[in-house]
C-alpha positions as CSV (number, residue, x, y, z in Angstrom):
1,X,21.6,-23.1,57.0
2,X,21.9,-20.5,54.3
3,X,18.9,-19.6,52.2
4,X,18.6,-20.3,48.5
5,X,18.8,-17.2,46.3
6,X,17.0,-17.0,43.0
7,X,14.4,-14.9,41.1
8,X,11.1,-15.0,42.9
9,X,9.6,-16.7,39.9
10,X,11.9,-19.6,40.5
11,X,11.0,-20.2,44.2
12,X,9.0,-23.3,43.6
13,X,11.8,-24.9,41.5
14,X,14.5,-24.0,44.0
15,X,12.4,-25.5,46.9
16,X,11.9,-28.7,44.8
17,X,15.7,-29.1,44.9
18,X,15.5,-29.1,48.7
19,X,16.0,-25.5,49.8
20,X,14.5,-25.0,53.2
21,X,14.7,-21.2,53.1
22,X,14.4,-19.0,50.0
23,X,15.2,-15.3,49.3
24,X,14.6,-13.3,46.2
25,X,16.4,-10.3,47.7
26,X,20.0,-9.0,47.5
27,X,22.9,-10.8,49.1
28,X,25.8,-9.0,50.8
29,X,29.3,-9.9,49.6
30,X,31.0,-12.7,51.6
31,X,27.7,-13.8,53.2
32,X,27.1,-17.3,51.7
33,X,28.8,-20.6,52.5
34,X,28.5,-21.7,48.9
35,X,27.2,-20.7,45.5
36,X,26.1,-22.9,42.5
37,X,26.4,-20.4,39.7
38,X,24.0,-21.8,37.1
39,X,23.3,-18.3,35.8
40,X,27.0,-17.9,34.9
41,X,27.5,-14.7,36.9
42,X,31.1,-15.5,37.5
43,X,33.0,-13.0,39.7
44,X,29.8,-11.4,40.8
45,X,28.6,-14.7,42.3
46,X,32.0,-15.5,43.7
47,X,32.0,-12.3,45.7
48,X,28.9,-13.5,47.6
49,X,30.9,-16.5,49.0
50,X,32.6,-16.1,52.4
51,X,36.4,-16.7,52.6
52,X,37.0,-20.5,52.7
53,X,33.6,-21.2,51.1
54,X,32.8,-23.0,47.9
55,X,31.8,-21.9,44.4
56,X,30.5,-24.3,41.7
57,X,30.1,-23.2,38.0
58,X,28.7,-24.9,35.0
59,X,30.8,-23.6,32.1
60,X,34.5,-24.3,32.1
61,X,35.6,-21.0,30.5
62,X,33.4,-19.0,32.9
63,X,35.0,-20.3,36.1
64,X,36.4,-17.3,37.9
65,X,40.0,-17.3,39.3
66,X,40.0,-18.5,42.9
67,X,40.4,-15.9,45.7
68,X,40.0,-15.6,49.5
69,X,40.5,-19.4,49.8
70,X,37.1,-20.1,48.0
71,X,37.2,-23.6,46.5
72,X,36.1,-23.5,42.9
73,X,34.6,-26.5,41.1
74,X,33.1,-27.2,37.8
75,X,29.8,-29.2,37.6
76,X,29.3,-30.9,34.2
77,X,26.1,-32.8,33.4
78,X,26.4,-35.3,30.6
């Protein structure tokens, strides 16, 4: 299981979403199975995802181009 990554001030919120592990530190490129990019980091967040992993963004025009077999999806909340 991969840890959740967020600012340390957001640990309680992230854990309330079900994260079993949390880190406020840096992440090496290609080290995560998936990223939900609610901060709209785009290509920077995509770089954290391992080849064949998954990336989910929240703004259509900010969805980075797919690379390394990473599946990209858009999450829209009505």
